[in-house]
TIFI-430940 format. One line per field, with one value per residue (C-alpha): x, y, z. Coordinates in nm, 2 decimals. Each point is the difference from the previous one (the first is absolute). Layout:
BEGIN
c1: [X  ...]
c2: [Y  ...]
c3: [Z  ...]
//
This chain:
BEGIN
c1: [0.50  0.02  0.30  0.00  0.27  0.03  0.26  -0.19  0.12  -0.12  -0.36  -0.20  -0.37  -0.25  -0.28  -0.29  -0.18  -0.36  -0.25  -0.24  -0.38  -0.29  -0.13  0.18  -0.02  0.19  0.29  0.02  0.11  0.32  0.07  -0.04  0.23  0.26  -0.02  0.03  0.31  0.16  -0.05  0.09  0.29  0.13  0.03  0.02  -0.22  -0.27  -0.21  -0.32  -0.08  -0.26  0.02  -0.37  -0.30  0.17  0.27  0.29  0.07  0.35  0.15  -0.15  0.12  0.36  -0.03  -0.10  0.30  0.24  -0.11  0.09  0.36  -0.04  0.27  -0.09  -0.36  -0.09  -0.32  -0.21  -0.29  -0.28  -0.13  -0.08  0.06  0.26  -0.24  0.04  0.02  0.30  0.18  -0.07  -0.18  0.21  0.34  -0.13  -0.09  0.34  0.17  -0.20  0.08  0.37  0.01  -0.12  0.24  0.32  0.19  -0.29  0.06  -0.32  0.01  -0.30  -0.08  -0.19  -0.38  -0.18  -0.03  -0.02  0.10  -0.08  -0.13  -0.25  -0.12  -0.04  -0.21  -0.22  -0.06  -0.08  -0.25  -0.16  -0.02  -0.17  -0.26  -0.06  -0.05  0.31  0.35  0.28  0.32  0.23  0.32  -0.06  -0.09  -0.28  -0.22  0.28  -0.14  0.09  0.14  -0.13  0.00  -0.35  -0.08  0.06  -0.26  0.22  -0.14  0.20  0.23  -0.13  0.10  0.20  0.25  0.28  -0.14  0.20  0.33  0.28  -0.09  0.29  -0.11  -0.37  0.10  0.19  -0.30  -0.22  0.24  0.00  -0.39  0.01  0.21  -0.11  -0.31  -0.15  -0.29  0.24  0.03  -0.25  -0.02  0.26  0.25  -0.01  0.17  0.28  0.06  0.01  0.24  0.22  0.01  0.07  0.29  0.16  -0.12  -0.07  -0.35  0.10  -0.06  -0.37  0.04  0.24  -0.16  -0.18  -0.24  -0.07  -0.26  -0.16  0.33  -0.11  -0.29  0.22  0.28  -0.23  -0.15  0.34  0.12  -0.32  0.07  0.35  0.20  0.37  0.17  0.31  0.24  0.29  0.23  0.03  -0.09  -0.35  -0.03  0.10  -0.23  -0.31  -0.21  0.06  -0.25  -0.28  0.10  0.04  -0.36  -0.10  0.26  0.21  0.38  0.23  0.27  0.32  0.25  0.26  0.25  -0.02  0.33  -0.15  -0.15  0.33  0.17  -0.26  0.00  0.38  -0.03  -0.29  0.13  -0.32  -0.05  -0.06  -0.35  -0.09  0.12  -0.18  -0.33  0.06  0.06  -0.32  -0.21  0.22  0.08  0.32  -0.16  0.13  -0.17  -0.02  -0.18  -0.32  -0.07  0.20  -0.18  -0.04  -0.17  -0.35  0.03  -0.15  -0.37  0.03  0.24  0.26  0.01  0.32  0.14  0.29  0.14  0.36  0.11  -0.14  0.17  -0.21  -0.32  0.11  0.07  -0.33  -0.18  0.19  -0.10  -0.37  0.00  0.15  -0.26  0.27  -0.14  -0.35  0.01  -0.32  0.12  0.31  0.11  0.26  0.16  0.38  0.19  0.28  0.12  0.08  -0.30  -0.21  -0.25  0.01  -0.06  -0.31  -0.13  0.02  -0.17  -0.29  -0.05  -0.08  -0.36  0.07  -0.07  0.28  0.09  0.27  0.15  0.05  0.35  0.33  -0.13  -0.07  0.22  0.00  -0.18  -0.27  -0.06  -0.01  -0.26  -0.22  0.02  -0.06  -0.30  -0.14  0.06  -0.20  -0.29  0.00  0.02  -0.30  -0.20  0.08  -0.08  -0.31  -0.14  -0.11  0.33  0.35  0.27  0.30  0.37]
c2: [-3.05  0.38  0.20  0.38  0.16  0.37  0.27  0.23  0.08  -0.23  0.08  -0.09  -0.03  -0.07  -0.24  0.03  -0.34  -0.02  -0.28  0.12  0.01  -0.07  0.35  0.26  0.28  -0.21  -0.04  0.37  0.04  -0.19  0.21  0.31  -0.15  -0.07  0.36  0.14  -0.23  0.13  0.37  -0.04  -0.24  0.20  -0.32  0.02  -0.30  -0.15  -0.27  -0.15  -0.36  -0.25  -0.37  -0.07  0.14  0.31  0.09  0.03  -0.31  -0.05  -0.15  0.27  0.28  -0.14  -0.01  0.36  0.10  -0.22  0.17  0.34  -0.13  -0.06  -0.22  -0.01  -0.03  0.05  -0.19  0.12  -0.23  0.23  -0.27  0.04  -0.36  -0.26  -0.25  -0.24  0.28  0.15  -0.32  -0.21  0.16  0.32  -0.19  -0.24  0.28  0.16  -0.34  -0.04  0.34  -0.04  -0.30  0.23  0.29  -0.15  0.33  0.19  0.06  -0.04  0.09  -0.09  0.26  -0.07  0.00  0.25  -0.21  0.19  0.36  0.28  0.22  -0.27  0.00  0.37  -0.04  -0.26  0.22  0.29  -0.20  -0.13  0.36  0.12  -0.27  0.11  0.35  0.14  0.08  -0.19  0.20  -0.29  0.19  0.24  -0.29  0.22  -0.31  -0.22  -0.27  0.03  0.35  0.30  0.25  0.08  0.15  0.38  0.26  0.24  0.14  -0.11  0.26  0.18  -0.10  0.33  -0.11  0.07  0.33  0.32  -0.16  0.12  -0.10  -0.25  -0.17  0.00  -0.17  -0.26  -0.09  -0.01  -0.25  -0.20  -0.01  -0.13  -0.30  -0.07  -0.22  0.25  -0.23  -0.21  0.26  0.19  0.38  0.03  -0.25  0.14  0.34  -0.19  -0.25  0.27  0.20  -0.31  -0.06  0.37  0.00  -0.33  -0.01  -0.37  -0.14  -0.31  0.19  -0.04  -0.37  0.02  0.26  -0.14  0.18  -0.18  0.04  0.33  0.16  0.30  0.10  -0.04  0.21  0.28  0.00  0.00  0.29  0.19  -0.03  0.14  -0.32  0.03  -0.20  -0.19  -0.09  -0.24  0.23  0.38  -0.05  -0.10  0.27  0.28  -0.13  0.02  0.31  0.21  0.26  -0.26  -0.18  0.33  0.09  -0.29  0.07  -0.30  -0.01  -0.23  -0.13  -0.21  -0.09  -0.19  0.29  0.06  -0.04  -0.22  -0.23  -0.05  -0.07  -0.25  -0.18  -0.04  -0.14  -0.22  -0.13  0.10  0.24  0.37  -0.03  -0.28  0.21  0.31  -0.20  -0.09  0.37  0.09  -0.21  0.07  -0.37  0.09  0.29  0.27  0.34  0.21  0.30  -0.17  -0.16  0.23  0.04  0.38  -0.05  -0.12  -0.35  -0.08  -0.07  -0.31  -0.28  0.07  -0.13  -0.18  0.01  -0.23  0.04  -0.10  -0.22  -0.35  0.00  0.29  -0.18  -0.32  0.19  0.16  -0.33  -0.14  0.29  -0.03  -0.36  0.08  0.27  0.28  0.17  0.06  0.21  0.11  -0.12  -0.14  0.08  -0.28  0.01  -0.06  -0.09  -0.24  -0.36  -0.05  -0.04  0.25  -0.25  -0.20  0.30  0.10  -0.35  0.02  0.33  -0.14  -0.27  0.25  0.09  0.38  0.26  -0.02  0.10  -0.20  -0.13  -0.37  -0.11  0.19  0.32  0.31  0.28  0.35  0.16  -0.26  0.06  0.37  -0.04  -0.21  0.25  0.30  -0.15  -0.08  0.37  0.11  -0.23  0.13  0.36  -0.07  -0.14  0.31  0.26  -0.15  -0.35  0.05  0.14  -0.11  0.26  -0.10  0.07]
c3: [-4.40  -0.02  0.10  0.05  -0.22  -0.02  0.03  0.23  0.35  0.28  0.09  0.31  0.02  0.29  -0.05  0.24  0.00  0.14  0.01  -0.25  0.00  -0.24  0.11  -0.23  0.26  0.25  -0.23  -0.06  0.36  -0.07  -0.30  0.22  0.26  -0.27  -0.13  0.36  0.06  -0.32  0.11  0.37  -0.06  -0.30  -0.21  -0.38  -0.07  0.22  -0.16  0.15  -0.05  0.12  0.09  -0.10  -0.18  -0.16  -0.25  -0.01  0.19  0.14  -0.31  -0.22  0.22  -0.01  -0.39  0.00  0.22  -0.20  -0.32  0.16  0.06  0.37  0.15  0.36  0.15  0.37  0.05  0.29  0.10  0.11  0.23  0.37  0.11  -0.07  -0.15  -0.30  -0.25  0.17  0.09  -0.30  -0.30  -0.03  0.03  -0.27  -0.23  0.05  -0.08  -0.31  -0.16  0.10  -0.22  -0.29  0.09  0.13  0.04  0.16  0.38  0.21  0.37  0.22  0.26  0.32  0.00  0.20  0.32  0.34  0.02  0.24  -0.28  -0.10  0.36  -0.02  -0.32  0.17  0.30  -0.23  -0.19  0.32  0.12  -0.32  0.05  0.36  -0.11  0.15  -0.11  0.19  0.01  -0.05  -0.08  0.29  0.22  0.15  0.03  0.12  0.22  0.37  0.00  0.20  -0.27  -0.13  -0.33  -0.01  0.01  -0.20  -0.32  -0.30  -0.16  -0.30  -0.35  -0.04  0.27  -0.24  -0.14  0.00  -0.10  -0.22  -0.36  -0.02  0.33  -0.12  -0.32  0.19  0.21  -0.31  -0.15  0.32  -0.01  -0.35  0.09  0.35  0.08  0.25  0.08  0.21  0.27  0.21  0.01  0.28  -0.14  -0.35  0.08  0.19  -0.28  -0.26  0.20  0.04  -0.38  -0.07  0.24  -0.12  -0.37  0.09  -0.05  0.19  0.32  -0.07  0.05  0.29  0.23  0.30  0.23  0.33  0.28  -0.08  -0.07  -0.21  0.23  0.31  -0.16  -0.10  0.35  0.17  -0.22  0.07  0.37  -0.03  0.00  -0.05  -0.28  0.10  -0.28  -0.02  -0.20  -0.07  -0.37  0.10  0.25  -0.23  -0.28  0.21  -0.07  0.32  -0.12  0.00  0.31  0.20  -0.07  0.22  0.27  -0.08  -0.07  -0.20  0.23  -0.06  0.27  -0.20  0.00  0.38  0.19  0.27  -0.26  -0.17  0.33  0.12  -0.34  0.03  0.35  -0.07  -0.33  -0.19  -0.29  0.06  -0.16  0.24  0.29  -0.13  -0.01  0.37  0.08  -0.19  0.24  0.30  0.06  0.18  0.19  -0.23  0.01  -0.31  -0.13  -0.10  0.34  0.24  0.33  -0.05  -0.34  -0.08  -0.15  -0.34  0.04  -0.23  -0.02  -0.27  -0.35  -0.08  -0.36  -0.08  -0.35  0.01  0.29  0.05  0.34  0.11  -0.10  0.17  0.32  -0.01  -0.05  0.29  0.22  -0.11  0.09  0.34  0.07  -0.01  -0.31  -0.12  -0.32  -0.16  -0.34  -0.14  -0.35  -0.04  -0.35  0.04  -0.31  -0.06  -0.02  0.37  0.23  -0.19  -0.13  0.33  0.21  -0.20  0.02  0.38  0.00  -0.19  0.25  0.27  0.08  -0.03  -0.27  -0.26  -0.36  -0.16  -0.32  -0.07  -0.10  -0.01  -0.16  0.21  0.11  0.16  -0.30  0.03  0.37  -0.07  -0.28  0.23  0.29  -0.22  -0.16  0.35  0.09  -0.31  0.09  0.35  -0.12  -0.23  0.29  0.21  -0.26  -0.17  -0.01  -0.36  -0.13  0.05  -0.07  -0.20  -0.02]
//
C-alpha cells in the first residue's frame, strides 16, 4: 500500500481518459485535446491516459501524477456515451488506484454526453461533407426560419486597421488567444470588439447570433433605422457620427416625464414604460414618429444593455404584435431576470444578438451596435474594404 507524503502545497491535476486505439495516430488526437484543455482551462497539469491499447493506462497515469506531488485528480472520461466503460470500467479503475493511494482525492467528472456544442460540431462536419459551410453559431441555416444566407461580401481582414497603437496591440493579442475559425467573417469583428471591451474571452463562448441577425442589422442600419436603447448609457455610447451617415438616430425615452408618470401609475419600471413609448403602445407621439415628420424607412433596432424588465416588456410586445424591431441586441446584465429574459429572447423567431447567462451590460450592447455600424459603413463605402475606428 502506497501513501503520498510530501510537504508541497496541495496540487490539483486533470486526467483526460480516452478509450485508446491500436492506431498510433488516433491516440495523438487525445494528447492534442489534453494539451488544448490545459491551455484553454488554465490548468497547471493535464495528463492524458488510455483505457486500452496505449500507454500510459489509467493506473500508470495516476502513478505519474502522484510522483509529481499531486493530491487531487479530476478525471474526465472523454467518452460520448454512457456505456460500460463509463459506468463500470472507469469506476473500477478509480477504486483500484485509491487502494494504492489512500490519501489521493479522485473526482470523476461527467463524460461528454449530449451538448449543444457537440451538435454544432456534427452539423459543421456534415456541412463540410456536403460542400457548404453551415453557419451554426449565426444560425443562418437554422431549420424553419425565414432568413436566407446573406449576399453581403465579407469584411476585409483589415477591419481593425488604422487604430491607435495601443488598441492595435490589444487586438493583436486577442487574435493570438482566440480561435478565430469558430466564427464567420461577420461574427468575428463583433466577437473581437466584445473581448476588447470586456477583457473577457468567455464572451466568445457566450455570444449568440440568431436568425440572420448581423445581415439584418447591417441592412436596417443602411436603410436609416433608428436605434432604441433601454438606458442613456447605451444611447450616448453609440457612435452618432457613423449612425448619422445613414440617417438614423439613437433614442432613449427613459428620462421622459410622461414615462416616469406612467411607470408610477402602472406599477412598472421606467425602462419597461419607455419601451412601450418607443413603439407607441399607449398611443404616445414623439419626435421619431410625429405626424409632421417622415418616419424611419426601416423598423428600429433595439439595444438593451442594462434592464431585464425592458427586454421582457419588448418580448411581450413582440408576441402581442405591438412591436416588430428589425433586430434586438438583448444583453442585460445581473442576477435578477437577466438570464431569464435573454433565454426568452432566444426562443423568438426574430433576428437577435445576445449573451448567454448573467453577463452583459451597457458597454457590451454599445460594443455590438458600434461593430454593426462599422460593418454597415464598410458595406456602404466599399465592398472590398471596411473602414475602421
